[in-house]
C-alpha positions in Angstrom: 121.7 175.2 59.0 122.1 172.7 61.9 118.4 171.8 61.6 118.8 171.1 57.9 121.9 169.1 58.5 120.3 167.0 61.3 117.2 166.5 59.1 119.4 165.2 56.3 121.4 162.9 58.6 118.1 161.5 60.0 116.8 161.0 56.5 119.9 159.1 55.6 119.7 157.0 58.7 116.1 156.0 57.9 117.1 155.2 54.3 119.8 152.9 55.6 117.4 151.1 57.9 115.2 150.6 54.8 118.2 149.3 52.9 118.9 146.9 55.8 115.3 145.6 55.6 115.5 145.2 51.8 118.8 143.3 51.8 118.3 141.2 54.9 114.6 140.3 54.8 113.1 141.1 51.4 116.0 140.1 49.1 114.4 136.9 47.8 110.8 138.2 48.1 108.9 139.7 45.1 109.4 143.3 46.3 113.1 142.7 46.7 113.4 141.0 43.4 111.7 143.9 41.6 113.7 146.5 43.6 117.0 145.0 42.7 116.0 143.8 39.2 117.1 140.2 39.7 115.8 136.7 39.2 114.9 134.4 42.1 117.8 132.2 41.2 120.3 135.0 41.4 118.7 136.3 44.7 118.9 132.9 46.3 122.5 132.4 45.3 123.5 135.8 46.7 121.2 136.1 49.8 123.9 135.5 52.4 126.0 138.3 50.8 123.0 140.6 50.6 122.2 140.0 54.3 125.8 140.8 55.2 125.6 144.0 53.1 122.3 144.8 54.9 123.9 144.4 58.3 126.6 146.9 57.3 123.9 149.4 56.2 122.4 148.9 59.6 125.7 149.8 61.3 125.7 153.0 59.2 122.2 153.8 60.3 123.2 153.2 64.0 126.2 155.4 63.7 124.1 158.2 62.2 121.5 157.8 64.9 124.2 157.8 67.6 125.5 161.1 66.2 122.0 162.6 66.2 121.1 161.4 69.7 124.5 162.4 71.2 124.6 165.6 69.2 128.2 164.9 68.3 129.1 166.6 65.1 132.3 164.5 64.6 130.3 161.3 64.7 127.8 162.6 62.2 130.6 163.8 59.9 132.3 160.4 60.1 129.3 158.3 59.3 128.0 160.7 56.6 131.4 160.5 55.0 131.3 156.7 55.2 127.9 156.7 53.5 129.2 159.0 50.8 132.2 156.8 50.1 130.0 153.7 50.0 127.5 155.4 47.7 130.2 156.5 45.3 131.8 153.1 45.3 128.4 151.4 44.8 127.4 153.8 42.1 130.6 153.2 40.2 130.8 149.4 40.6 127.3 148.1 41.1 124.4 150.3 40.0 124.5 153.9 38.8 121.3 154.8 40.7 123.2 154.4 44.0 124.9 157.7 43.2 121.6 159.4 43.4 119.9 157.4 46.2 122.9 157.1 48.6 125.8 159.4 47.6 123.9 162.5 46.7 122.0 162.8 50.0 125.2 162.1 51.9 127.0 164.8 50.0 124.2 167.3 50.7 124.3 166.3 54.4 128.1 166.6 54.5 127.9 170.1 53.0 125.2 171.1 55.5 127.1 169.6 58.4 130.3 171.5 57.4 128.3 174.7 56.9 126.7 174.4 60.4 130.0 174.3 62.2 
């Protein structure tokens, strides 16, 4: 079960690096506009906020990687729980698909981490 848990934690870390790239570097580009379903005007007006959000996603990825590299279960649990809370909040307040893209993988990883203890 530890292998499954670590795989899921790694997958979530990669996902958050990708979210960082989307929000910090591709927000106003055609791919970013399509991904987030917004107009160029809206993206331009919100690009500083998006970059800040992307940076926070990068911190989540770094924490998850730290947990994996250090092998510390408590660190992995903490950062996976942070991702789960962020995913639930985002899914309820911003876009429903965040529940499936961010919260669901975090929930599965959290269950796997707890089962591997």
